[in-house]
MARBA-3410 file (N, C-alpha, C, O; in Angstrom, 1 decimal):
193
-6.0,5.4,31.6,-6.6,6.1,30.4,-7.3,5.1,29.6,-7.0,3.9,29.6 ~ -8.2,5.6,28.7,-8.9,4.7,27.9,-8.3,4.6,26.5,-8.0,5.7,25.9 ~ -8.1,3.4,26.0,-7.5,3.3,24.7,-8.6,2.7,23.8,-9.1,1.6,24.0 ~ -8.9,3.5,22.8,-10.0,3.1,21.9,-9.4,2.7,20.6,-8.7,3.5,19.9 ~ -9.6,1.5,20.2,-9.2,1.0,18.9,-10.5,0.7,18.2,-10.9,-0.5,18.3
-11.0,1.6,17.5,-12.3,1.5,16.9,-12.2,1.6,15.4,-11.4,2.4,14.9 ~ -12.9,0.7,14.7,-12.8,0.7,13.2,-14.0,1.5,12.7,-15.1,1.4,13.1 ~ -13.7,2.4,11.7,-14.7,3.2,11.0,-15.5,4.0,11.9,-15.0,4.7,12.7 ~ -16.8,3.9,11.9,-17.7,4.8,12.6,-18.4,4.2,13.8,-19.2,4.8,14.5 ~ -18.1,2.9,14.1,-18.7,2.2,15.2,-18.4,2.9,16.5,-17.2,3.2,16.8
-19.4,3.3,17.3,-19.3,3.9,18.6,-18.6,5.3,18.6,-18.0,5.7,19.6 ~ -18.7,6.0,17.4,-18.1,7.3,17.4,-19.0,8.4,17.7,-18.6,9.6,17.8 ~ -20.3,8.1,17.9,-21.3,9.1,18.3,-20.9,9.6,19.7,-20.5,8.8,20.5 ~ -21.1,10.8,19.9,-20.7,11.4,21.2,-21.4,10.7,22.4,-20.7,10.5,23.4 ~ -22.7,10.4,22.3,-23.3,9.7,23.5,-22.7,8.4,23.8,-22.5,8.0,24.9
-22.3,7.7,22.7,-21.7,6.4,23.0,-20.2,6.5,23.5,-19.8,5.8,24.4 ~ -19.5,7.5,23.0,-18.2,7.7,23.4,-18.2,8.1,24.9,-17.3,7.7,25.6 ~ -19.1,9.0,25.3,-19.2,9.4,26.7,-19.5,8.2,27.6,-18.9,8.1,28.7 ~ -20.3,7.2,27.1,-20.5,6.0,27.9,-19.2,5.2,28.1,-18.9,4.8,29.2 ~ -18.5,5.1,27.0,-17.2,4.4,27.0,-16.3,5.0,28.0,-15.6,4.4,28.8
-16.1,6.4,27.9,-15.2,7.1,28.7,-15.6,7.1,30.2,-14.8,6.9,31.1 ~ -16.9,7.1,30.4,-17.4,7.1,31.8,-17.1,5.8,32.5,-16.7,5.8,33.7 ~ -17.2,4.7,31.8,-17.0,3.4,32.4,-15.5,3.0,32.3,-15.1,2.0,32.9 ~ -14.7,3.7,31.5,-13.3,3.4,31.3,-13.1,2.0,30.7,-12.2,1.2,31.1 ~ -13.9,1.6,29.7,-13.7,0.4,29.0,-12.6,0.5,28.0,-12.3,1.6,27.5
-12.0,-0.6,27.6,-11.0,-0.6,26.6,-11.6,-1.5,25.5,-11.9,-2.7,25.7 ~ -11.7,-0.9,24.3,-12.3,-1.7,23.1,-11.1,-2.0,22.2,-10.4,-1.1,21.8 ~ -11.0,-3.3,21.9,-9.9,-3.7,20.9,-10.6,-4.3,19.7,-11.1,-5.4,19.8 ~ -10.7,-3.6,18.6,-11.3,-4.1,17.4,-10.3,-4.8,16.6,-9.4,-4.2,16.1 ~ -10.6,-6.1,16.4,-9.7,-6.9,15.6,-10.3,-7.3,14.3,-9.8,-8.1,13.5
-11.5,-6.6,14.0,-12.2,-6.9,12.7,-11.3,-6.4,11.5,-10.8,-5.3,11.5 ~ -11.3,-7.3,10.5,-10.6,-7.0,9.3,-11.6,-7.1,8.1,-12.1,-8.2,7.9 ~ -11.8,-6.0,7.4,-12.7,-6.1,6.3,-12.3,-7.2,5.3,-11.2,-7.3,4.9 ~ -13.3,-7.9,4.9,-13.1,-9.0,3.9,-12.8,-10.3,4.5,-12.7,-11.3,3.8 ~ -12.6,-10.4,5.9,-12.3,-11.7,6.5,-13.5,-12.6,6.6,-14.6,-12.2,6.7
-13.2,-13.9,6.5,-14.2,-15.0,6.7,-13.9,-15.6,8.0,-13.0,-15.3,8.7 ~ -14.8,-16.6,8.4,-14.6,-17.3,9.6,-13.3,-18.1,9.6,-12.6,-18.2,10.6 ~ -12.9,-18.6,8.4,-11.6,-19.3,8.3,-10.4,-18.3,8.6,-9.5,-18.7,9.3 ~ -10.5,-17.1,8.2,-9.5,-16.1,8.5,-9.4,-15.8,10.0,-8.4,-15.6,10.5 ~ -10.6,-15.7,10.6,-10.7,-15.4,12.0,-10.0,-16.6,12.8,-9.2,-16.4,13.7
-10.3,-17.8,12.3,-9.7,-19.0,13.0,-8.1,-18.9,13.0,-7.5,-19.3,14.0 ~ -7.6,-18.4,11.9,-6.1,-18.4,11.7,-5.5,-17.4,12.7,-4.3,-17.6,13.1 ~ -6.2,-16.4,13.2,-5.6,-15.4,14.1,-6.3,-15.4,15.4,-6.1,-14.4,16.2 ~ -7.2,-16.4,15.7,-7.9,-16.4,16.9,-7.1,-16.4,18.2,-7.4,-15.7,19.1 ~ -6.0,-17.2,18.2,-5.1,-17.2,19.4,-4.6,-15.8,19.7,-4.7,-15.4,20.8
-4.0,-15.2,18.7,-3.4,-13.8,19.0,-4.5,-12.7,19.2,-4.3,-11.9,20.0 ~ -5.6,-12.8,18.4,-6.5,-11.7,18.4,-7.6,-11.9,19.5,-8.3,-10.9,19.8 ~ -7.8,-13.1,20.0,-8.8,-13.3,21.0,-8.2,-13.9,22.3,-8.2,-13.2,23.4 ~ -7.7,-15.1,22.2,-7.3,-15.8,23.4,-6.2,-15.0,24.2,-6.3,-14.8,25.4 ~ -5.2,-14.6,23.4,-4.0,-13.9,24.1,-4.4,-12.5,24.6,-3.8,-12.0,25.5
-5.5,-11.9,24.1,-6.0,-10.6,24.5,-6.7,-10.7,25.9,-6.9,-9.7,26.5 ~ -7.2,-11.9,26.2,-8.0,-12.1,27.4,-9.1,-11.1,27.6,-9.2,-10.5,28.7 ~ -10.0,-11.1,26.7,-11.2,-10.2,26.8,-12.2,-10.6,27.9,-12.3,-11.8,28.2 ~ -12.9,-9.6,28.4,-14.0,-9.9,29.3,-15.3,-10.1,28.5,-16.2,-10.9,28.9 ~ -15.3,-9.5,27.3,-16.5,-9.5,26.4,-15.9,-9.8,25.0,-15.0,-9.1,24.6
-16.5,-10.7,24.3,-16.1,-11.1,23.0,-17.3,-10.8,22.1,-18.3,-11.4,22.2 ~ -17.1,-9.9,21.1,-18.2,-9.6,20.2,-17.8,-10.0,18.8,-16.7,-9.6,18.3 ~ -18.6,-10.8,18.1,-18.2,-11.4,16.8,-19.3,-11.1,15.8,-20.5,-11.3,16.1 ~ -18.9,-10.6,14.6,-19.8,-10.4,13.5,-19.1,-11.0,12.3,-18.1,-10.5,11.8 ~ -19.7,-12.2,11.8,-19.0,-12.9,10.7,-20.1,-13.6,9.9,-21.1,-14.0,10.4
-19.8,-13.9,8.6,-20.7,-14.6,7.8,-20.9,-14.1,6.4,-20.9,-14.8,5.4 ~ -21.0,-12.7,6.3,-21.3,-12.1,5.0,-20.2,-12.4,4.0,-20.4,-12.7,2.9 ~ -18.9,-12.3,4.5,-17.8,-12.5,3.6,-17.7,-14.0,3.2,-17.3,-14.3,2.1 ~ -18.0,-14.9,4.1,-18.0,-16.3,3.8,-18.9,-16.5,2.6,-18.5,-17.3,1.6 ~ -20.1,-16.0,2.6,-21.0,-16.1,1.5,-20.5,-15.4,0.2,-20.7,-15.9,-0.9
-20.0,-14.2,0.4,-19.5,-13.4,-0.7,-18.4,-14.3,-1.5,-18.5,-14.4,-2.7 ~ -17.5,-14.8,-0.8,-16.4,-15.5,-1.5,-16.9,-16.9,-2.1,-16.4,-17.3,-3.1 ~ -17.9,-17.5,-1.4,-18.5,-18.7,-2.0,-19.2,-18.3,-3.3,-19.0,-19.1,-4.3 ~ -19.9,-17.3,-3.3,-20.6,-16.9,-4.6,-19.6,-16.5,-5.7,-20.0,-16.6,-6.9 ~ -18.4,-16.1,-5.4,-17.4,-15.8,-6.4,-16.7,-17.0,-6.8,-15.9,-17.0,-7.8
-16.9,-18.2,-6.1,-16.2,-19.4,-6.5,-16.9,-20.1,-7.6,-17.9,-19.6,-8.1 ~ -16.5,-21.3,-8.0,-17.2,-22.1,-9.0,-18.4,-22.7,-8.5,-19.2,-23.2,-9.3 ~ -18.7,-22.7,-7.2,-19.9,-23.2,-6.6,-20.2,-24.7,-7.0,-21.4,-25.0,-7.2 ~ -19.1,-25.5,-7.2,-19.4,-26.9,-7.5,-20.1,-27.7,-6.4,-20.8,-28.6,-6.7 ~ -19.9,-27.2,-5.2,-20.6,-27.8,-4.1,-21.4,-26.7,-3.4,-21.0,-25.6,-3.4
-22.5,-27.1,-2.7,-23.2,-26.1,-1.9,-22.4,-25.6,-0.8,-21.4,-26.3,-0.3 ~ -22.7,-24.4,-0.3,-22.0,-23.9,0.9,-22.2,-24.8,2.0,-23.2,-25.3,2.3 ~ -21.1,-25.1,2.7,-21.1,-26.1,3.8,-21.4,-25.4,5.1,-20.5,-25.0,5.9 ~ -22.7,-25.3,5.4,-23.2,-24.7,6.6,-22.8,-25.5,7.8,-22.5,-24.9,8.9 ~ -22.8,-26.8,7.7,-22.4,-27.6,8.9,-21.0,-27.4,9.3,-20.7,-27.3,10.5
-20.1,-27.3,8.3,-18.7,-27.0,8.6,-18.5,-25.6,9.2,-17.7,-25.4,10.1 ~ -19.2,-24.7,8.6,-19.1,-23.3,9.1,-19.6,-23.2,10.5,-18.9,-22.6,11.4 ~ -20.7,-23.8,10.9,-21.2,-23.8,12.3,-20.2,-24.5,13.2,-19.9,-24.1,14.3 ~ -19.6,-25.7,12.8,-18.7,-26.4,13.6,-17.4,-25.5,13.9,-16.9,-25.5,15.0 ~ -17.0,-24.8,12.9,-15.8,-24.0,13.0,-16.1,-22.8,14.0,-15.3,-22.5,14.9
-17.3,-22.2,13.9,-17.7,-21.1,14.7,-17.8,-21.6,16.2,-17.2,-20.9,17.1 ~ -18.4,-22.7,16.4,-18.5,-23.3,17.8,-17.2,-23.6,18.4,-16.9,-23.4,19.5 ~ -16.3,-24.1,17.5,-14.9,-24.5,18.0,-14.2,-23.2,18.5,-13.5,-23.3,19.5 ~ -14.3,-22.1,17.8,-13.7,-20.9,18.2,-14.2,-20.4,19.6,-13.5,-20.0,20.4 ~ -15.5,-20.5,19.7,-16.2,-20.1,21.0,-15.8,-21.0,22.1,-15.5,-20.6,23.2
-15.7,-22.3,21.8,-15.3,-23.3,22.8,-13.8,-23.0,23.3,-13.6,-23.0,24.5 ~ -13.0,-22.7,22.4,-11.6,-22.3,22.8,-11.6,-21.1,23.6,-10.8,-21.0,24.6 ~ -12.4,-20.1,23.3,-12.5,-18.9,24.1,-13.0,-19.1,25.5,-12.5,-18.6,26.5 ~ -14.0,-20.0,25.6,-14.6,-20.3,26.9,-13.6,-21.1,27.7,-13.6,-21.1,29.0 ~ -12.9,-22.0,27.1,-11.9,-22.7,27.8,-10.8,-21.8,28.4,-10.4,-22.0,29.6
-10.4,-20.8,27.7,-9.4,-19.8,28.2,-10.0,-18.9,29.3,-9.3,-18.5,30.2 ~ -11.3,-18.6,29.2,-12.0,-17.8,30.1,-13.5,-18.2,30.3,-14.3,-17.8,29.5 ~ -13.7,-19.1,31.3,-15.1,-19.5,31.5,-16.1,-18.5,31.8,-17.3,-18.7,31.6 ~ -15.7,-17.3,32.2,-16.6,-16.2,32.5,-16.8,-15.2,31.4,-17.4,-14.1,31.5 ~ -16.3,-15.6,30.2,-16.3,-14.7,29.1,-17.8,-14.4,28.7,-18.6,-15.3,28.6
-18.1,-13.1,28.5,-19.4,-12.8,28.0,-19.3,-12.7,26.4,-18.4,-12.1,25.9 ~ -20.2,-13.5,25.8,-20.1,-13.6,24.3,-21.3,-12.8,23.7,-22.4,-13.0,24.1 ~ -21.0,-12.1,22.6,-22.0,-11.3,21.9,-21.8,-11.7,20.4,-20.7,-11.5,19.8 ~ -22.9,-12.2,19.8,-22.8,-12.6,18.4,-23.8,-11.8,17.6,-25.0,-11.8,17.9 ~ -23.3,-11.2,16.6,-24.1,-10.4,15.7,-24.5,-11.2,14.4,-23.7,-12.0,13.9
-25.7,-11.0,14.0,-26.2,-11.7,12.8,-25.6,-11.0,11.6,-25.6,-9.8,11.4 ~ -25.1,-11.8,10.6,-24.6,-11.2,9.4,-25.8,-10.7,8.6,-27.0,-11.1,8.8 ~ -25.6,-9.8,7.7,-26.7,-9.1,7.0,-26.2,-8.7,5.6,-25.0,-8.6,5.3 ~ -27.2,-8.5,4.7,-27.0,-7.9,3.4,-28.3,-7.2,3.0,-29.3,-7.6,3.5 ~ -28.1,-6.2,2.2,-29.3,-5.4,1.8,-29.2,-5.1,0.3,-28.2,-5.0,-0.3
-30.4,-5.0,-0.3,-30.5,-4.8,-1.7,-30.4,-3.3,-2.0,-31.3,-2.6,-2.4 ~ -29.2,-2.7,-1.7,-29.0,-1.3,-1.8,-27.7,-1.0,-2.6,-26.9,-1.9,-2.7 ~ -27.6,0.2,-3.1,-26.3,0.6,-3.8,-26.0,-0.4,-4.9,-26.9,-0.8,-5.7 ~ -24.7,-0.7,-5.1,-24.3,-1.6,-6.1,-24.9,-3.0,-6.0,-24.9,-3.7,-7.0 ~ -25.3,-3.4,-4.9,-25.9,-4.7,-4.7,-27.2,-4.9,-5.6,-27.6,-6.0,-6.0
-27.8,-3.7,-5.9,-29.0,-3.8,-6.8,-28.7,-4.3,-8.2,-29.5,-4.8,-8.9 ~ -27.4,-4.1,-8.6,-27.0,-4.6,-9.9,-26.6,-6.1,-9.9,-26.3,-6.7,-10.9 ~ -26.6,-6.7,-8.7,-26.1,-8.0,-8.5,-27.2,-9.0,-9.0,-28.3,-9.0,-8.5 ~ -26.8,-9.9,-9.9,-27.8,-10.9,-10.4,-28.0,-12.0,-9.4,-29.0,-12.7,-9.5 ~ -27.1,-12.1,-8.4,-27.2,-13.2,-7.4,-27.7,-12.7,-6.1,-27.5,-13.4,-5.1
-28.4,-11.5,-6.0,-28.8,-11.0,-4.7,-29.7,-12.0,-4.0,-29.5,-12.2,-2.8 ~ -30.7,-12.6,-4.6,-31.7,-13.4,-3.9,-30.9,-14.6,-3.3,-31.2,-15.0,-2.2 ~ -30.0,-15.2,-4.0,-29.2,-16.3,-3.5,-28.3,-15.8,-2.3,-28.3,-16.5,-1.3 ~ -27.7,-14.7,-2.5,-26.8,-14.2,-1.5,-27.6,-13.9,-0.2,-27.2,-14.3,0.9 ~ -28.8,-13.3,-0.4,-29.7,-12.9,0.8,-30.1,-14.2,1.5,-30.1,-14.3,2.7
-30.5,-15.2,0.7,-30.9,-16.5,1.3,-29.8,-17.2,2.1,-30.0,-17.6,3.2 ~ -28.6,-17.2,1.5,-27.4,-17.8,2.2,-27.0,-17.0,3.5,-26.7,-17.6,4.5 ~ -27.0,-15.7,3.4,-26.6,-14.9,4.5,-27.7,-15.1,5.6,-27.3,-15.1,6.8 ~ -28.9,-15.1,5.3,-30.0,-15.3,6.3,-29.8,-16.7,6.9,-30.1,-16.8,8.1 ~ -29.4,-17.7,6.2,-29.1,-19.0,6.8,-28.0,-18.9,7.8,-28.0,-19.5,8.9
-26.9,-18.2,7.5,-25.8,-18.0,8.4,-26.3,-17.2,9.7,-25.9,-17.5,10.8 ~ -27.2,-16.3,9.5,-27.8,-15.6,10.6,-28.6,-16.5,11.5,-28.5,-16.4,12.7 ~ -29.4,-17.4,10.9,-30.1,-18.4,11.7,-29.2,-19.3,12.5,-29.5,-19.6,13.7 ~ -28.1,-19.7,11.9,-27.1,-20.5,12.6,-26.5,-19.7,13.7,-26.3,-20.3,14.8 ~ -26.2,-18.5,13.5,-25.6,-17.6,14.5,-26.5,-17.5,15.7,-26.1,-17.5,16.8
-27.8,-17.3,15.4,-28.8,-17.2,16.5,-28.9,-18.5,17.3,-29.0,-18.4,18.5 ~ -28.8,-19.6,16.6,-28.9,-20.9,17.3,-27.6,-21.1,18.2,-27.7,-21.5,19.3 ~ -26.5,-20.7,17.6,-25.2,-20.8,18.4,-25.3,-19.9,19.6,-25.0,-20.3,20.7 ~ -25.8,-18.7,19.4,-25.9,-17.7,20.6,-26.8,-18.3,21.7,-26.5,-18.2,22.8 ~ -27.9,-18.9,21.3,-28.8,-19.5,22.2,-28.1,-20.7,23.0,-28.2,-20.7,24.2
-27.4,-21.5,22.2,-26.7,-22.7,22.9,-25.6,-22.2,23.8,-25.4,-22.9,24.8 ~ -25.0,-21.1,23.5,-23.9,-20.6,24.3,-24.3,-19.6,25.4,-23.5,-19.0,26.1 ~ -25.6,-19.3,25.4,-26.2,-18.3,26.3,-25.5,-17.0,26.1,-25.2,-16.2,27.0 ~ -25.3,-16.7,24.8,-24.6,-15.5,24.4,-25.7,-14.4,24.1,-26.9,-14.7,23.8 ~ -25.3,-13.2,24.1,-26.2,-12.1,23.6,-26.2,-12.2,22.1,-25.2,-12.3,21.4
-27.4,-12.1,21.5,-27.6,-12.2,20.1,-28.0,-10.8,19.6,-29.0,-10.3,20.1 ~ -27.4,-10.3,18.6,-27.7,-9.0,18.0,-28.3,-9.3,16.6,-27.5,-9.6,15.7 ~ -29.6,-9.1,16.4,-30.2,-9.4,15.1,-30.0,-8.2,14.1,-31.0,-7.6,13.7 ~ -28.8,-8.0,13.7,-28.5,-6.9,12.8,-29.3,-7.0,11.5,-29.8,-6.0,10.9 ~ -29.5,-8.3,11.0,-30.2,-8.5,9.8,-31.7,-8.0,9.9,-32.2,-7.3,9.0
-32.3,-8.4,11.0,-33.7,-7.9,11.2,-33.8,-6.4,11.5,-34.7,-5.8,11.0 ~ -32.8,-5.9,12.2,-32.8,-4.5,12.4,-32.7,-3.7,11.1,-33.5,-2.8,10.9 ~ -31.8,-4.1,10.2,-31.7,-3.4,8.9,-32.9,-3.6,8.0,-33.3,-2.7,7.3 ~ -33.5,-4.8,8.1,-34.7,-5.1,7.3,-35.8,-4.1,7.7,-36.4,-3.5,6.9 ~ -35.9,-4.0,9.0,-37.0,-3.1,9.6,-36.7,-1.6,9.2,-37.6,-0.9,8.8
-35.5,-1.2,9.4,-35.1,0.2,9.1,-35.4,0.5,7.6,-36.0,1.5,7.3 ~ -35.0,-0.4,6.7,-35.1,-0.2,5.3,-36.6,-0.2,4.9,-36.9,0.5,3.9 ~ -37.4,-0.9,5.6,-38.9,-0.9,5.3,-39.6,0.3,5.9,-40.5,0.8,5.2 ~ -39.2,0.7,7.0,-40.0,1.7,7.8,-39.5,3.1,7.8,-40.2,4.1,8.1 ~ -38.2,3.3,7.5,-37.6,4.7,7.5,-37.2,5.1,6.1,-36.1,4.8,5.8
-38.1,5.7,5.4,-37.7,6.0,4.0,-36.6,7.1,4.0,-36.6,8.0,4.9 ~ -35.8,7.0,3.1,-34.7,8.1,2.9,-34.7,8.4,1.4,-35.3,7.7,0.6 ~ -34.1,9.5,1.1,-34.0,10.0,-0.2,-33.1,9.1,-1.1,-33.2,9.0,-2.3 ~ -32.2,8.4,-0.4,-31.3,7.5,-1.1,-31.3,6.1,-0.4,-31.3,6.0,0.8 ~ -31.3,5.1,-1.2,-31.4,3.7,-0.6,-30.1,3.4,0.0,-30.0,2.4,0.7
-29.0,4.2,-0.2,-27.7,3.9,0.4,-27.5,4.6,1.7,-26.4,4.7,2.2 ~ -28.5,5.2,2.3,-28.4,6.0,3.5,-27.9,5.1,4.7,-27.0,5.6,5.5 ~ -28.3,3.9,4.8,-28.0,3.0,5.9,-26.9,2.0,5.6,-26.0,1.8,6.4 ~ -26.9,1.5,4.4,-25.9,0.5,3.9,-25.5,0.9,2.5,-26.3,0.8,1.6 ~ -24.3,1.4,2.3,-24.0,2.1,1.0,-23.8,1.1,-0.1,-24.1,1.5,-1.3
-23.4,-0.1,0.1,-23.1,-1.0,-1.0,-23.8,-2.4,-0.9,-23.5,-3.3,-1.6 ~ -24.8,-2.4,0.0,-25.5,-3.7,0.3,-24.9,-4.5,1.4,-25.5,-5.5,1.9 ~ -23.6,-4.2,1.8,-22.9,-5.0,2.8,-22.4,-4.1,3.9,-22.5,-4.4,5.1 ~ -21.8,-2.9,3.5,-21.1,-2.1,4.5,-22.0,-0.9,5.0,-22.5,-0.1,4.2 ~ -22.2,-0.8,6.3,-23.1,0.3,6.8,-22.4,1.6,6.7,-21.1,1.7,6.7
-23.2,2.6,6.6,-22.7,4.0,6.6,-22.6,4.4,8.1,-22.9,3.7,9.0 ~ -22.2,5.7,8.3,-22.1,6.2,9.7,-23.5,6.0,10.4,-23.6,5.7,11.6 ~ -24.6,6.3,9.7,-25.9,6.2,10.2,-26.2,4.7,10.6,-26.8,4.4,11.6 ~ -25.8,3.8,9.7,-26.0,2.4,9.9,-25.2,1.9,11.1,-25.6,1.1,11.9 ~ -23.9,2.4,11.2,-23.1,2.0,12.3,-23.6,2.5,13.6,-23.5,1.8,14.6
-24.2,3.7,13.6,-24.8,4.2,14.8,-25.9,3.3,15.3,-26.1,3.0,16.5 ~ -26.8,2.8,14.4,-27.9,1.9,14.7,-27.3,0.6,15.3,-27.9,0.1,16.2 ~ -26.3,0.1,14.7,-25.6,-1.1,15.2,-25.1,-0.9,16.6,-25.3,-1.7,17.5 ~ -24.4,0.2,16.8,-23.9,0.6,18.1,-25.0,0.7,19.2,-24.9,0.2,20.3 ~ -26.1,1.4,18.8,-27.3,1.5,19.7,-27.8,0.1,20.1,-28.0,-0.1,21.3
-27.9,-0.8,19.1,-28.4,-2.1,19.4,-27.4,-2.9,20.3,-27.8,-3.6,21.3 ~ -26.2,-2.7,20.0,-25.1,-3.4,20.9,-25.2,-2.9,22.3,-25.3,-3.7,23.2 ~ -25.3,-1.6,22.5,-25.3,-1.1,23.9,-26.6,-1.5,24.6,-26.6,-1.8,25.8 ~ -27.7,-1.5,23.8,-29.0,-1.8,24.4,-29.1,-3.3,24.8,-29.6,-3.6,25.9 ~ -28.5,-4.2,24.1,-28.6,-5.6,24.3,-27.5,-6.1,25.2,-27.7,-7.0,26.0
-26.3,-5.6,25.1,-25.1,-6.1,25.9,-25.2,-5.7,27.4,-24.9,-6.5,28.2 ~ -25.6,-4.5,27.7,-25.7,-4.0,29.0,-24.5,-4.4,29.9,-24.5,-5.2,30.8 ~ -23.4,-3.7,29.6,-22.2,-3.9,30.5,-22.3,-3.2,31.8,-21.4,-3.3,32.6
END
């Protein structure tokens, strides 16, 4: 039997669910809202290594920037340390399973919903985009599948007008069901299981 542990609306559309059921994949979502890369590191052994996945899909970075912006910002965000930590987690995963297929999603943010009221949106956007660039570089270095969620949402928000700016991403960070469907479509299109 297929056990689906899916968070929110990702892959809940009927066509995606049929694909999952047809192939009898097991999805184990260990994503926790609000987590940073450091949080992932603390539970990596139990949530990744011990689970022995065939495919590892990671989306991280937006919360790292969010919590940095809420700090005193005495020092600039340490992108080098963030990248080193990310690579270390992937190295540990590949050590445990050299045949592991890795999928890395670009972090994203949009000037929608409550984010429009944010005085630091330009800074937030710039920092998140830098994390996305690092993620893309890591994906290339690890021969991983790269999912440019940031570019996907940029394009959608520019080319598909809606009556509400919150149709795709309700608060500037979290996708709506429609946004999750687009993310799932991109995942399926790029990952090709």
